[in-house]
N, C-alpha and C positions, 0 to 999 in steps of 0.2 A: 504494500500500500504506500503510495506517495503521500508524504505529509510536508507541510511547510515548517513544522517544528524540527528541532535537532533530534536525531534518533539516539537511542541509548548507545553507550559506548560499545556494548557487546550485544550482538543479536545472532540468531542461528544462521548458518550458512545456507544460501540458496544454491542449488546445483543443477546441472544439466549435462547431457552427454552429446558431444559434438561429433558429427559424422562428416569427415572431409569429402566423402563421395556425394554429399547432398548440401552444398553450401547455400547460405541465404544469398539470393541474387540481389545485388544493389544496382538500381538503374543508373546510378551515377548522376542523376538529375539533381540540380540544386534548387528545384522548385517543389512546391507542395505535391505530395502524392499519397494515395491511400495505402497505409502500411498494414491494414487489417489482415491480409492474407499471410503476412510474415508473423504477426502476433499470435496467430492460431497454431503455429508450429510448436512442437514439444521440445525443441532443442534450442530455444532462446528464452531468456527471462524477460518478463514484462511487468512493470509496476504501474498501477493506475490509481489516481486519487479518487476520492468521493466526488460526486457531482459538485461543481463549484456553486456556491450560493450567490455569488455576484461575479461580474466581469473581472477578469484579471489581465492587466497589461504587463507584458514582458518586454523589456527594452535593454539594450546593451549586450555585453558579452556574457554568454552562459558558461557555467562551469559545473563540473561533477567531481566529487571525491569518490573514487572507485577503489575498493579493496578487492583484489581478485587473485586467483591462483589457477594454474593450468598444469596438466601433466604433459602438455605438448612442449616441444622445444621453443616454439614461438607461436604467437596467436594474435589475432586482431580483436580489439575491443571496440564496440560500437555503442554510443549513447545517442538516443533519438528523443526529441521532444515533439509530442504530437498533441493535436486537439481532437478529442473524441466527441462525435456528435450523438444525437439521440438514437440514430440508427446503427451505431457501433462503428461507423467509419472513423478511422484513425488517421488524420491528415498530418503528415510530417511537416513540422514547422522548421526544425533545425536538426542536424545530426553532426556527430564528430566521430571519426574513426582514427584509432591509433594502433600501430603495431607494437606489441609488448616490448620488443627490443629497443624501440625508440621512445620509451616512456620518459626518459631523461633528456630528450631532445634529439633532433636528427644528427647532430654532431657528436653524440655520445651513445652509439649503439651498445647494448649490453645484453648478452645472452647468459642464461644460467650455466654454471659449470656442472656438467653431468658426470657422476662417478660410475 
């Protein structure tokens, strides 16, 4: 559940199993699109707020503090902000994709040391 309040410091982990043979297709478009078909998949995590009681204006740069782990050598993490209408259409307003090895910047790639 998406909340405007700060979450507790510790919360249970959410998990999913990624199948590299069935990646989520990103259109690459930088314009609004309906993400509902992706959100129905069982191999991604979706967090949705309660219905907003009043209009909400979002302006400026968006950010997300993501704590994540993967058994893969490298992976892409995607955060999408969508507006969900009464019919369940989830219209992408903004998204950001980062490859895990570039989490510290493009000039500082870092992969885990595997033993």
